[in-house]
LUMVO-839624 format. One record per residue: x, y, z of N, C-alpha, C, O in turn; residue in one letter. Coordinates in pm, whole numbers, plus 32768, in hexadecimal, padded with zeros to 4 digits. Each point is the difference from the previous one (the first is absolute). Layout:
BEGIN
{r {X, Y, Z}, {X, Y, Z}, {X, Y, Z}, {X, Y, Z}, 'a'}
...
end
This chain:
BEGIN
{r {777A, 893D, 877C}, {807E, 804F, 801B}, {803C, 7FD9, 7F5C}, {8006, 7F8C, 7FD6}, 'm'}
{r {8021, 80E5, 7FE0}, {8039, 7FD6, 7F83}, {808E, 7FE3, 801E}, {8039, 8031, 8062}, 'p'}
{r {8009, 7F74, 7F3E}, {808C, 7FD9, 8018}, {805D, 8079, 7FE8}, {7FF5, 8049, 7F9D}, 's'}
{r {8063, 7FC8, 80C0}, {8063, 8079, 8012}, {807E, 7FC2, 7FDE}, {8036, 7FB3, 8050}, 'a'}
{r {8003, 806C, 7F35}, {808E, 7FD1, 7FD9}, {8044, 8079, 7FDA}, {7FD7, 8053, 7FB0}, 'v'}
{r {80AC, 7FB0, 80A0}, {8054, 8072, 7FEF}, {8065, 7FD7, 7F8B}, {804A, 7FA1, 8019}, 'i'}
{r {7FBF, 8093, 7F7E}, {8066, 7FD0, 7F96}, {8088, 802F, 8022}, {8012, 805C, 8050}, 'k'}
{r {8048, 7F6A, 7F77}, {8089, 800B, 8007}, {8042, 8023, 7F7C}, {7FE5, 7FC5, 7F98}, 'c'}
{r {807D, 80A9, 8072}, {8032, 8035, 7F8A}, {8070, 7FA7, 7FB8}, {8034, 8020, 7F95}, 'p'}
{r {7FE9, 7F76, 80AE}, {8067, 7FA9, 7FB0}, {7FC0, 7F9A, 7FA4}, {7F8D, 7FDC, 8015}, 'f'}
{r {80B8, 7FF6, 7F87}, {7FB7, 7FB5, 7FA4}, {7FCB, 7F75, 8031}, {8047, 7FBC, 804B}, 'p'}
{r {7F58, 8021, 7F94}, {7FB6, 7F80, 8026}, {7FD4, 7FB1, 7F7C}, {7FC5, 803E, 7FA7}, 'f'}
{r {8052, 7F52, 804E}, {7FE1, 7FA2, 7F75}, {7F5E, 7FF3, 8004}, {7FCD, 7F99, 802E}, 'p'}
{r {7FE7, 80CD, 7FA3}, {7F7A, 7FF3, 7FFD}, {7FC6, 7F9D, 7F9C}, {7F8F, 7FD2, 8012}, 'd'}
{r {80C5, 8009, 7F79}, {7FCC, 7F92, 7FAC}, {800B, 7F77, 8055}, {7FBC, 7FA3, 7FD3}, 'w'}
{r {8080, 8049, 8089}, {7FFB, 7F81, 8041}, {7F90, 7FF3, 8061}, {7FDB, 7F92, 8029}, 'e'}
{r {7FEF, 80DE, 7FFC}, {7F86, 7FFB, 805D}, {7F7A, 7FD8, 7FAA}, {7FBB, 804F, 7FC0}, 'a'}
{r {8031, 7F29, 804D}, {7F98, 7FC6, 7FB1}, {7F8B, 7FC3, 804E}, {7F92, 7FEC, 7FCB}, 's'}
{r {808E, 7FF3, 80C0}, {7F91, 7FD5, 8049}, {7FA8, 805F, 802F}, {8027, 806B, 802F}, 'a'}
{r {7F4C, 7F70, 7FC8}, {7F8C, 8055, 8048}, {800C, 7FCC, 808A}, {7FFC, 7F89, 8020}, 'd'}
{r {8016, 80F5, 803F}, {8006, 7FE2, 808E}, {7FA8, 8055, 8047}, {7FEE, 8078, 7FE6}, 'v'}
{r {7FD3, 7F3D, 807F}, {7FB2, 804E, 806F}, {802C, 7FD6, 8087}, {7FF2, 7F8B, 8027}, 'q'}
{r {8046, 80DC, 8028}, {802A, 7FE7, 8086}, {7F9A, 802F, 8073}, {7FDA, 8075, 800C}, 'i'}
{r {8006, 7F33, 8039}, {7F95, 8019, 806F}, {8053, 7FF9, 8085}, {8051, 7FA5, 8012}, 'f'}
{r {7F99, 80BB, 8048}, {8046, 8000, 8079}, {7F99, 7FDB, 805F}, {7F92, 8037, 7FF5}, 'q'}
{r {8087, 7F67, 8076}, {7F85, 7FF4, 806D}, {8021, 802B, 807C}, {8069, 7FDB, 8035}, 'e'}
{r {7F4A, 806F, 8001}, {7FFD, 8057, 8071}, {7FAD, 7FC2, 8072}, {7F86, 7FFB, 7FF5}, 'i'}
{r {80B8, 7FD5, 8077}, {7FBA, 7FD9, 806E}, {7FC2, 806C, 805A}, {8048, 8055, 8035}, 'd'}
{r {7F2D, 7FA8, 7FDC}, {7FBA, 8053, 804A}, {7FA7, 7FB2, 8077}, {7FC8, 7F94, 7FEE}, 't'}
{r {8036, 80AA, 807A}, {7FD0, 7FCA, 8070}, {7F61, 7FF0, 7FED}, {7FCF, 7F98, 802A}, 'e'}
{r {7FE7, 80BE, 7FA0}, {7F6C, 7FDA, 7FFD}, {7FD9, 7FB5, 7F91}, {7FB2, 7FA2, 800D}, 'd'}
{r {8083, 8081, 7F7B}, {7FCA, 7FC1, 7F79}, {805A, 7F8A, 7FD6}, {7FDC, 7FCA, 7F98}, 'q'}
{r {8081, 800A, 809A}, {8065, 7FB3, 7FD6}, {8052, 801E, 7F8F}, {8004, 8076, 7FDE}, 'g'}
{r {8042, 7F30, 7FDE}, {8062, 803C, 7F89}, {7FB4, 8049, 7F88}, {7F9D, 7FD6, 7FC6}, 'p'}
{r {809C, 808B, 8027}, {7FD7, 8056, 7F95}, {8063, 7FFE, 7F86}, {807A, 8010, 8009}, 'q'}
{r {7F3C, 7FD8, 7F7E}, {806B, 8002, 7F82}, {8008, 809D, 7FB8}, {7F9E, 8049, 7FEC}, 'e'}
{r {80D0, 7FCF, 7FFA}, {8009, 808F, 7FC9}, {805B, 7FED, 7F7F}, {806B, 7FC3, 8004}, 't'}
{r {7F61, 8078, 7F8B}, {8047, 7FE9, 7F76}, {8079, 807C, 8016}, {7FE2, 8074, 801D}, 'l'}
{r {8091, 7F64, 7FD4}, {806A, 805E, 8002}, {804C, 8010, 7F83}, {8040, 8068, 7FEB}, 'i'}
{r {7FBC, 7F32, 7FBD}, {802C, 8018, 7F7E}, {7FC3, 7FB1, 7FA5}, {7FD2, 7F91, 801B}, 'y'}
{r {8029, 80B0, 7F5E}, {7FB0, 7FC4, 7F8E}, {804B, 802B, 7F88}, {8003, 8074, 7FD8}, 'e'}
{r {8040, 7F1E, 7FEB}, {8049, 8021, 7F8C}, {805F, 7FAA, 7FAE}, {7FE4, 7F88, 7FFE}, 'g'}
{r {8077, 809A, 7FC8}, {806E, 7FA2, 7FC7}, {807C, 7FE5, 8055}, {8035, 805A, 8041}, 'k'}
{r {7FF4, 7F32, 7FBE}, {808E, 7FD8, 8047}, {8051, 7F9F, 7FB9}, {7FD1, 7FC3, 7F9F}, 'a'}
{r {8099, 802C, 8085}, {805C, 7F9A, 7FCD}, {8003, 7F87, 806A}, {802B, 8004, 8073}, 'i'}
{r {7F96, 7F82, 7F41}, {7FDE, 7F81, 807D}, {806D, 7FAC, 7FD0}, {800F, 7FEB, 7F87}, 'f'}
{r {803A, 7FE7, 80CE}, {8065, 7FA2, 7FFC}, {7FCF, 7F7B, 8055}, {7FF5, 8003, 807B}, 'd'}
{r {7FED, 7F84, 7F30}, {7FD0, 7F87, 804C}, {805F, 7FB3, 8031}, {7FE2, 7F8C, 801D}, 'q'}
{r {8096, 809D, 7FF4}, {806C, 7FA8, 8039}, {7FE9, 7FDD, 8096}, {8009, 8058, 8056}, 'k'}
{r {7FDB, 7F31, 7FC6}, {7FD7, 7FD4, 809C}, {808A, 7FDD, 8048}, {805D, 7FCC, 7FC2}, 's'}
{r {7FA9, 8052, 80B8}, {806A, 7FE0, 8057}, {7FD4, 7FD8, 8088}, {7F91, 801A, 802E}, 'i'}
{r {80C8, 7FA8, 800B}, {7FC2, 7FE2, 808A}, {8078, 804B, 806B}, {807B, 7FF8, 7FFB}, 't'}
{r {7F30, 8052, 8063}, {8069, 805E, 806E}, {7FDB, 7FC9, 807A}, {7FA6, 7FAD, 800F}, 'v'}
{r {80B5, 808F, 8063}, {7FDB, 7FEF, 806D}, {7FD1, 8079, 8052}, {8049, 8064, 8004}, 'f'}
{r {7F47, 7F9A, 8039}, {7FDA, 8073, 804D}, {8030, 8024, 8080}, {8053, 7FB0, 802E}, 'n'}
{r {7F92, 80AC, 8016}, {8044, 802F, 8090}, {7FF9, 7F8A, 805F}, {805B, 7FF2, 8051}, 's'}
{r {7F37, 7FB0, 7FAA}, {7FF3, 7FA9, 8054}, {8053, 7F76, 7FDB}, {7FF7, 7F9D, 8048}, 'e'}
{r {804F, 8065, 7F54}, {8051, 7F87, 7FCA}, {7FB2, 7F96, 7FCC}, {801B, 7F8A, 8012}, 's'}
{r {7F7D, 80A2, 7FA9}, {7F92, 7FA9, 7FBE}, {7FFF, 8021, 7F5D}, {8002, 806F, 7FCC}, 'k'}
{r {7FFC, 7F25, 7FFE}, {8016, 7FFD, 7F60}, {7F7B, 804D, 7FC0}, {7F93, 7FD3, 8026}, 'q'}
{r {806B, 809A, 7F80}, {7F9C, 8026, 7FBE}, {801E, 7FF5, 7F6C}, {806A, 8020, 7FCC}, 'v'}
{r {7F2E, 7FAF, 7FF7}, {800D, 800D, 7F68}, {7FC6, 8065, 7FC8}, {7F8C, 8020, 8019}, 'a'}
{r {80CB, 8028, 7F86}, {7FD0, 807A, 7FBD}, {7FE5, 7FF0, 7F73}, {8053, 7FBE, 7FC1}, 'l'}
{r {7F46, 8073, 8001}, {7FE4, 7FCD, 7F79}, {8012, 806A, 7F96}, {7FDE, 7FED, 7F8B}, 's'}
{r {805A, 8085, 80A1}, {802A, 8068, 7FB0}, {8012, 8097, 8036}, {7FFF, 801E, 8077}, 'g'}
{r {8011, 8038, 7F21}, {801E, 8093, 8026}, {7FC4, 8056, 7FA5}, {7FFC, 7FDF, 7F8A}, 'k'}
{r {7FCD, 80A1, 80A2}, {7FC5, 8062, 7FB8}, {8060, 8065, 800F}, {8036, 8016, 806C}, 'l'}
{r {7FE5, 8036, 7F1A}, {805E, 8073, 8002}, {7F9B, 8084, 7FC7}, {7FD7, 7FFD, 7F8C}, 'i'}
{r {800C, 8067, 80C6}, {7FA5, 8063, 7FDC}, {804C, 8082, 7FE6}, {804D, 8029, 8057}, 'i'}
{r {7FA4, 8013, 7F42}, {8034, 808C, 7FFB}, {7FCD, 805E, 8054}, {7F89, 801D, 8004}, 'h'}
{r {80E1, 8020, 804F}, {7FCF, 807F, 806C}, {7FEA, 7FC6, 8082}, {8016, 7F8A, 801C}, 'g'}
{r {7FBD, 80CC, 8030}, {7FE7, 7FDD, 808D}, {7F6B, 7FEF, 801E}, {7FB3, 805E, 7FED}, 'd'}
{r {8023, 7F2B, 8041}, {7F6D, 7FD9, 8008}, {7FEE, 8027, 80A0}, {8043, 7FC8, 8056}, 'v'}
{r {7F66, 8093, 7FC5}, {7FD9, 803C, 807E}, {7FAC, 7F8E, 803E}, {7F9B, 7FDA, 7FC6}, 'q'}
{r {808B, 7FF0, 80A8}, {7FAB, 7FAF, 803F}, {7FCF, 804C, 8092}, {802B, 806E, 8024}, 'q'}
{r {7F7B, 7F46, 8022}, {7FD3, 802D, 8081}, {8046, 7FB9, 807E}, {7FF9, 7F89, 801D}, 'i'}
{r {8046, 80D4, 8021}, {804B, 7FD3, 8067}, {8099, 7FEB, 7FD6}, {8026, 802A, 7F93}, 'g'}
{r {8032, 7F95, 80C8}, {8081, 7FEF, 7FEB}, {8024, 7F96, 7F9C}, {7FAB, 7FA9, 7FF0}, 's'}
{r {80C1, 804E, 7FCD}, {801F, 7FB4, 7F91}, {801A, 7F72, 802D}, {7FF7, 7FA7, 7FAC}, 'i'}
{r {802A, 8038, 80D8}, {802A, 7F7B, 802A}, {7F7D, 7FBA, 801A}, {7FFA, 7F85, 7FFD}, 'g'}
{r {7F9A, 80CA, 801E}, {7F8C, 7FB8, 8038}, {7F95, 7FF4, 7F96}, {7F8A, 7FF4, 8021}, 'e'}
{r {809C, 800F, 7F5B}, {7FA3, 7FF6, 7F96}, {7FC2, 7F79, 8003}, {8051, 7FA6, 801A}, 'v'}
{r {7F47, 803B, 7FD6}, {7FAB, 7F87, 7FF2}, {7F96, 8014, 7F8C}, {7FC2, 8069, 7FF0}, 'q'}
{r {802F, 7F21, 7FBF}, {7F98, 800B, 7FA0}, {8019, 7F9B, 7F9D}, {803D, 7F9B, 8021}, 'g'}
{r {7F95, 8077, 7F5B}, {8003, 7FA5, 7F9C}, {8007, 8054, 7F7E}, {7FE0, 8077, 7FF7}, 'y'}
{r {804C, 7F42, 7FAE}, {800D, 803B, 7F69}, {7FBA, 7FA5, 7F9F}, {7FFF, 7F86, 800E}, 'v'}
{r {7FC4, 80BB, 7F8C}, {7FBE, 7FC0, 7FA3}, {8061, 8014, 7F82}, {801C, 8071, 7FD8}, 'i'}
{r {8014, 7F21, 7FEE}, {806C, 8020, 7F8D}, {7FC6, 7FA3, 7F96}, {7FF6, 7F86, 800D}, 'v'}
{r {7FDD, 80CF, 7F71}, {7FBB, 7FBB, 7FA1}, {7F95, 7F9D, 8015}, {7FF4, 7F9C, 7FB8}, 'n'}
{r {7FB5, 8084, 80B7}, {7F99, 7FB6, 802D}, {800F, 7F8D, 8071}, {7FAB, 7FB7, 8033}, 'g'}
{r {80DC, 8053, 7FE3}, {8028, 7F8E, 8069}, {8007, 8042, 8095}, {802C, 8073, 8005}, 'd'}
{r {7FB5, 7F5C, 805B}, {7FFE, 803B, 807C}, {8080, 7FCA, 8052}, {800B, 7F87, 8019}, 'k'}
{r {8056, 80DA, 8011}, {806F, 7FCA, 8056}, {8017, 8053, 8095}, {7FE1, 8077, 800E}, 'k'}
{r {804A, 7F4C, 803E}, {8015, 8047, 808B}, {808A, 804F, 7FE5}, {805D, 7FD0, 7FC0}, 'q'}
{r {7FA2, 80B3, 807C}, {8087, 8042, 801F}, {804C, 7FDD, 8079}, {7FCC, 7FFF, 806F}, 'm'}
{r {80AE, 7FE3, 7F7A}, {804E, 7FD9, 8054}, {8058, 8068, 804C}, {801E, 7FFE, 8077}, 'y'}
{r {8008, 8062, 7F28}, {8067, 805F, 8029}, {7FDC, 8085, 7F8C}, {7FD9, 7FEB, 7F8C}, 'q'}
{r {803A, 8085, 80A6}, {8002, 8076, 7FAD}, {808C, 805D, 801A}, {8015, 8031, 806E}, 'm'}
{r {8038, 7FDF, 7F35}, {8076, 8055, 801C}, {7FF8, 8077, 7F8E}, {7FB4, 8004, 7F9F}, 's'}
{r {809D, 804A, 8081}, {8015, 808E, 7F9D}, {808B, 801D, 8012}, {802E, 803D, 8061}, 'k'}
{r {8023, 7F8E, 7F2B}, {808B, 801F, 7FF7}, {8012, 8091, 7FE0}, {7FA6, 8036, 7FBF}, 'p'}
{r {80C5, 8014, 8067}, {8011, 8082, 7FEF}, {8081, 802B, 7FAE}, {8066, 7FC9, 8028}, 'q'}
{r {7FA6, 807D, 7F81}, {8064, 802F, 7FA4}, {8010, 80A5, 8029}, {7FA5, 8052, 7FF5}, 'l'}
{r {80DD, 7FC9, 803A}, {8009, 8091, 801D}, {7F94, 8048, 804A}, {7FDA, 8073, 7FEB}, 'l'}
{r {7FFD, 7F3E, 806A}, {7F94, 803A, 8063}, {7F6D, 7FFC, 7FCF}, {7FA7, 8030, 8046}, 'g'}
{r {8043, 7F9D, 7F4D}, {7F7C, 7FF1, 7FBD}, {7FC8, 7F6D, 7FF1}, {804E, 7FA8, 7FDA}, 'q'}
{r {7F3F, 803E, 803E}, {7FD2, 7F83, 7FE6}, {7FE2, 7FEE, 7F6D}, {7FB6, 804E, 7FC5}, 'v'}
{r {8084, 7F4D, 8000}, {7FE8, 7FF5, 7F6D}, {7F95, 7F94, 7FDF}, {7FAC, 800E, 7FA6}, 'c'}
{r {805D, 7F93, 80A2}, {7F9D, 7F90, 7FF2}, {7FD3, 7FC2, 807E}, {8043, 8009, 8066}, 't'}
{r {7F41, 7FB2, 7F95}, {7FBC, 7FC2, 8063}, {8010, 7F72, 7FEA}, {7FCD, 7FD7, 7F98}, 't'}
{r {806C, 7FD5, 80B2}, {8008, 7F71, 7FF3}, {7FAF, 7FBD, 805A}, {8004, 801F, 8077}, 'e'}
{r {7FAD, 7F83, 7F5B}, {7F99, 7FA2, 804F}, {801D, 7F7C, 7FF2}, {7FF2, 7FD1, 7F8F}, 'v'}
{r {803C, 7FD9, 80DC}, {8020, 7F7C, 7FF6}, {7F80, 7FC6, 8027}, {7FBD, 8030, 805B}, 't'}
{r {8018, 7F54, 7F53}, {7F98, 7FBC, 800B}, {8004, 7F7D, 802D}, {805F, 7FBB, 7FDB}, 'l'}
{r {7F43, 800F, 8077}, {7FEE, 7F71, 8039}, {7FD5, 7FBC, 7F99}, {7FE7, 7F88, 800B}, 'k'}
end
């Protein structure tokens, strides 16, 4: 499946998108176990700022950074249930959360928070 990205007409700082990124979504199947699907390959803005947050079960989770991708990255299934990993400049990191902020009803960027 080729990566499908819907571009936004609003300006995006493309010169800051310098990290080579591959996003793999893991889909659980009953017969074959988890399957990996490449949903995005390209450039992104990578912020390595690490923070600690509390999840919904009041447990601490250490986050190692955030990716900002221009446009809407199409994933399989609903956005809250995305599981998988990201390869950023050769380093493998687990996805914690994927969000798609909207401006005037259009998705401008896809933000992926990393563990």
